[in-house]
N, C-alpha and C positions, 0 to 999 in steps of 0.2 A: 503494500500498499503506500510505503514511504517511497519509493522507487517511482512509482505511478505519479504520486503527486509532484516531485522534483522532474520528472520528465514535462509534465504540464506545464509546470512553471518556466521550465527551458525554453519550452515552445512558447510561451506568452512573451519570454524575453526576446526569443527571435522575431515573434512578430513586431516588437516594439523597437529593438536596436539590434540588428544581426551583428554587426561589429563586436558588440559587447557579449553576446550569445557565443560567438565564436572565441571572443578571449578567455570565456569562463569554461567552454570545451576544452580549449589548450592548457589552462593553470589549474585544472580540477586536480589532475592524476599528480600533478606536483606539492600541491596541498595537503592532499592524502598523504603523499610521502613523508613530508614536513611533520604532519601530525602522530605517524607513527611512534617514534620514540617518545613522544606524550602521553599516548596511550600504554604503551609497555610500562612507564613509570607508574600510570596510576594503576595497571592491573598489579605491579609489584607491591605497591601500597596497601591494595585490597587484600593481597595474600599475607603480606606482612601482620597487617592490623586480624584478620582470622586467625592465624599462627598465635599471635597474643592471646586473642580471645580463649583459644583451646587449651593454651596453656595455663591462664589464670582460671580457667572452670574446672580443670582436673581434678583438682581435689574434691570438687563439691561432687564430680561424678563419680569418683572413686567409693566417696560413702554415700552413694546410692539415690543422690538426687536426681530427678527426670524434668528437665526444664525445656 
């Protein structure tokens, strides 16, 4: 659904300003490549917080708490 909305928005941009639409089409892969390290850092931070939560709640789970 998200892809369909993006495609429709791109066609509207193409109808309004075709040079800008072509520029967006050319620059989109570069923007995706630049955002990859930030997505990886976010994934690592989420995994670190999940690990810390599991580590801190381990004594309660060993004592039988079901949460």
